[in-house]
N, C-alpha and C positions, 0 to 999 in steps of 0.2 A: 224306864229303860233307855239308856243313852243311845242316840243315833248320830252318825256323821253323814251329812247330806250335801250334795253338790248341785248347784243350779247353773245351767249353761247360759250363754249369752242371749240366745233367742228367747229363752224362758224369762230371763231377768228383764228383758225389755217389756215383757207383758207382766209387770209387777202386780197389777190388779188381780190377775189370775193366780200368780204365785201366792199372794196373800190369802185369797179366797180358797184356793185348791190345795195349798201345801201348809201354810201357817195355821189357818183357822179350820180346815176341813175336819169335822167331827171331833174338834178339840175345844175345850173351855178351861178356864182357870189354870190349875197347876199342870194340866195335860199339855199346855202350850210349850212347856219348858223341857229341859234335858235334851236339847237338840242343838247341834253345831252345824251351821250352814256355811259352806265354802262357796263363794260366789265369783262368777266370771264377770268381765266387763260387759256393759250393755252392748248389744249387737252392733257391730261395725266400728266400735271405738278403737279396738286394738289395731284394726286395719288402718285407721287414720294415724295412729301412733307409729306403727312399724311399716307394714305394707299389706295390701289386700291379699288374704290367704289364698284366694282362688285365682285372681287375675294377675297378681304380682304388682299391681299399681302402687307406686311409691307413697310412703307416708313421711312423717317428720324425720324419722331415722335416716332416710336416704338423702335428705338435704344435708345433714351433717356428714354422712359417709362420703358424699361427693364434694365436700368442701364448699357447700353453698349456704347461703343465709337461711337459718332455720327459725329466726325470730318471728317472721311474718306468719308462717304456718302455725307456730305456737299460739300466737294471738288469735288466729282463726279458730284454733282448737278450743280456746277458752269460750269463744262465742258459741261454738257448736255444743259444747258440754253444758253451757247454761241453757241453751235451747232444749236440750234433753231434760234438764231439771224441770223446766216448765211443764213437761208432759206429766209430771207426777205431783204437781201442786194440788190437783183434785183429790189425791190420795192422802194429803196431809203433810207433804214435804214442806219444811220451812225453807222457802226459796232463798231468803237472805243468808241463812247459815250455809246452805248447800253451795250457793254461788261463791261465798267467801272462802269456803273450804277448797273448792277445786281451783279457784283463781290463785290462791296462795300456793297450792301444791305445784301448779304449773310454773309459777314465778320461781319457786325454789328449784324446780327441775331445770329451769333455764340457766340458773347460776351454775349448777353442776355441769350442764352440757357446754356452757361457755368455757369452763375450765378444761374440760376434755378436748374441746376444739382447739384451744391454745396449745395444749400438750401435743395434740395430733399434728398441728402445723409446725411444731418445732423439729419434727423428724427424728427425735432422740429415742423414741420408744416404739414398741410393736404396735402397728396399726390395728391388728386383730384384737388385742386386749382392750384397747381404748374403745373400739366400736362395740365390742361385746358389753362393756360397761354401759355404753349409751343405750343399747337395747334393753338392758335390765332396768335402767332408770325410767325409760319411756313406757315400757310394758307395765310397770307397777302403777302408773297413774290410773289406768282404766279400772282396775279392780278396787283401788282405794275410793274412786269416785262412786262406783255402784254400791260398795259395801257401806259407805257413809250414808248415802241416800236411803238405802234399805233400812238401816238401823234407825235413822231419824224418823222415818215414816212409822215404824213399829212403836217407837217411843211415844210419838204423838198420838198413837191409838191406845195409850196407857198399857202397853205391853212392855215388860221389862226386857230390854234388848241391850246387848253389850257389843260394841264395835271393837274388833281386834285387827289392827293394821299391821300385818306381817311384812309390809314393804320396808320397815325399818328406816323410813325416810330421814328421820332426824336422830336415829340411833346409830352411832358410828363404831359401836363395839364390834370386834371381830368374832362373829358367831357363825357356825354352820347352820344350814337350814333346819336340821333336827334340833339343835340347841335353841334357835330362835322360837320354834314352835313350842318347845317345852317351857321356855321362859315366859312367853306371852300367854300361855294357857293355864299355867300351874296354879294361879290364885283365883281362878274363876269358879264360882259355885254353879255348876251346870244345871243343878236341879231347880234353880230359881231364876234362870234367865235363858233367853234364846241368844245364842252366840253367833254373831255374823262376822265371818273371817274373810279376808282378802284371798283370792286365788293365787296371787303372786306372793312368794316368800323370798326375802333377801337372805343370802347366805354366802359365805366365803367361796364356795365352790361354783356359785352362779347357776341358778336354776334353769336359765335359758341356754346355758352353754351345752348342756346335754339333752334337754327336753324341748327346747325352743317353744313353739306355740302349744305344746301339751302340758305346760307347767302347772296349770290350775288343777289338773287331775292328779299330778304328783303331790301338790300340797294337800289335797283331799286324802290321798292314800297315806301320806306320812302322818297326818293328824289322826286318822283312824288307827294306825299302828300304835301311835303314842297313847291314845285314850282307851283303846280296846272296847269299841261300842258293841252293842248287841247286833247291829247291822249297819252296813254302809249303803247309802242310797244315792243314785244319780237321777236327777229329774231332767228329762229331755223333752223336746217338743213333739216327740213321736215314740211309739213303742218299738222295742226290738222285735221285729217281725220275721216270719218265715221267708218272706221275700219283700222286695221294695213295692209298697202299695202303688206308687206312681207308675210302675212298669206293668204289674200284673193285675191291678185293680184292687180296691179295698175289700171286695167280696171274695177275693181269691187268695187271701193270706190272713194270718192271725198272729197275735203275740206268741212268742216262743213259750213263755210260761216258766220253764225250768231248763237249766243247762249247767255246764261246768266251765271252769276257767280254761281248760284246754280248747274248748270250742270258742271261747272269747278270744283266745290268742289267734286261732285260725281266722276269725272274722277280721281282726285287726290287721292280719297279714295281707288282706286284700282290700284294706281301706274302709271296712265297715266296722268302725270302732265302737264297741260297747263301752270300752275304757282303754286308755293308752296302755299298751302292754307293759311298759316299765312302771306304770302305776298299779296295774293289777297284780303283778308278781308279789309285792310285799303283802297284799291282802290275802292272796292264796297261801303264802307261806305261813302267815299268822292265823290262818283258819277263820278269817273274817268274811262272812257272806256279803255278797253285793246284790242289790236290787236295782233294776232299771225301770223307772216309772215314767209315764206320760203326764206331764204337767197339766194337760187339759182334760184328762180323764182320771180324776183323783180317786174314784171308787174302784178302779181296776188295780189289782195287786201288782201288775207288771210282770217282769221276768226276774226270777231269783237265780243267781249264779253262785254255785258252791264248789268246793274242791272235790267232793265225793260223788256228785250226782251222775248217775248213768240212767238214761231213759229206759223204762221198763218194757218198752216194745222196740223192735228194730225198725227204725225209720230215719228219714232225712229230716233234720230240724230246721235248717236254713239253706236257701238257695241264693247265692249272691255272686259278686264278681266285680270286675273293673274294666273299663275301656282304656286305661292309661298305662299299659305295659308295653314293653319292647322285648322282642326275643333276639338274642345274639346266638347265632349258630356258628360254632368253630369246627372246621373240617380239616383233617389232615390224614392222608393214607398211612402215615407212620405211627398213628395212635394204636392200631391193633397190636395187642400183646406188649405194648410199651408202658412200663410202669412210670407214673409221674406226670402224664399229660394233664390230667385233671388238677393235680396239685399245682402245677405251673400256672394254669389258668386262674385258679383261686388266689394264688400269690399276687397276680396282676390286679384282680378285683379288690383284694385287700389294700394294695398299694394306692389305688385311687379311691378308696373308701366307698365302694359300690357293693350294696347288699343284693341278694337275689331271693326270689320267692318260689322259684320252680327250676328244676333241672332234670333233663332226660339225656340218656346216652345211647349210642350205638357203637359199632366196632370202630368207626373212623370219625365220629362227630360227637360233639357235646352241645346241647341246646340249653341256654340259660335265659330265664325271664327276669327282667328288672323293671322297676318303676320308670316310666318315661322321663320323669323329672331328674332321675339319677344318671341319665345317659351322658357318657363322657367320651368325647372324640379321641382324646389321648389314649384312653384305654383301648379303643378300637384300633388305633394306629399300632400300638405295641402288640396286640393280638395278631394283627396282619403281618407284622414283621417276624413273628415266631411260628405262624401256622400258614398252611397253604391257602385257605379260603375262609373268610369271615363274612357271614351274611347277617344283615340287620333288618328286621321287619317289625313294624308296629302291629300290635295285636290286642285282643281282648281276652280276658280270662273269666270263665264261669265256674262256680264251685258248688259241690254238694257237701254240706257240713253237718255233722251230728255226733253225739256222744255214743250212740249205739246203732250203727247202720251197716254192720258187717253181715250182709245177707246174700244168699245166692241169687244171681240174676240182676243185681242192682246196676252193675256196669252195663250189662246188656240192655236193660230198660232205658237207661239214660242215653246211651249211644243211639238206640233206636228212635227215641224221642227227637233227638237232634237230626237224625237222618230223615225222618218223616217230615221235618220242617225245612228240608233242603240245606241244612247247615253242615259244612265240612269241618271235621275235627283236624286241626293242624298238628296237635300233639296232646297227650294226656298223661296223667300220672296219679298214683296214690301210694302212700307209705303203708307199711305193714299194719299199723294201728287202725287204718281206714277211718279216720275222723274227717278226712278232707279228700274228695276226688276232684281233680282240677282238669278242666278242658281249655285248650287254647283254640280260639276261633278268630275269624276275620272280624275287624272292628264293626263293620257294617252289619254283622250277624249278632252282635251282642244282645240287644234287646229281645230279639226273637228267640235267642237261645235261653235266656232267663225265663221267658214265657213258656217255651216248650218244656223245659225241665220242671217248672212249677206245676204245669198241668199234669205231667206224668207222675210226679213224686208227692206233691202236696195236696 
């Protein structure tokens, strides 16, 4: 029974555990095959290529983007990736082949980047298009490196493994992402091989242009839609839990077990991604079930996400949130009874490409919550020019999420739990479907809010 499985960067770095807990766990002989693995780059490698995802510290890309010499950091990158190769020599990696592969790949990338830099310096073309191409080229290196090494190790263990490099590094045909996936997978006999596929896919539309760092999950999703597996599986370094174990303690939470794609979307909306929402939607539409598993607990079935699942008892399934949101409150006494105030505000948000995750209204004000990283001073300036008063405040959001939690008293219990912990609710909201109740609190109250709600609900 064919499966398509994704292995994240942190798990990939622990290749010994991946081989023991995913490739070999309770499998021998022919049972090893009929699996497609989409792999991320080793942990930290894409940060070196592009920028640090969390801190924003610049990588090779930013040298080129700022018209600085990028040759030296590329040479340093070769050294770093060869050092990573040495970590897997004990697993059977052919160091000579692995080093030769990644060195040649970076040398080839350097040629492409030099051409882009020359075009950029000419001033005749759009800077955005050139820089986007540079990001695509650099991003592809990380996944090609990890996929090659993984395949080589399995082959040296006498396991039939096939390396599929969707980066199209030396294939200059004009193919979309879907066309490249179909072309590169169509001749593979899945029943007799483990297929190792790069998380990056080259396509005319540019996979990073729309998805940026979420591209490996998009590749995973598109492959699943193309081959129609019995199940899609994502292997992470943790379970999808009822709350963050680091906040509430490992004894006070547990794996969710079962949920649906609607809940997965709610989680992604506050940064707790089981899967990138643009990757989950094709799976949901095509009726492909998704399982989230912990790489380091192979005996645990993990959490199964399906389109139809509704919990058989009314309960909260997940308590989560984020400290990285900002509330923009727009006040104007002329709003009351005036049609179009909200529409005008949304037009400005659209103009500046700012999305929101929460909105509450009163007679004379509209409060909107956005991700802190999306804050735009020009947006605020235009709002201030059109409305009497605009207030901006950094906040935290905590959420109760579940597929079947519409029960009398739930809101009262949750607000009581927060009040008993001395936490003031600045705003709150829930839609009619009641799959997500959102509370806005002060940032300094975020952790205690999660703990209080977890104690009361879970």
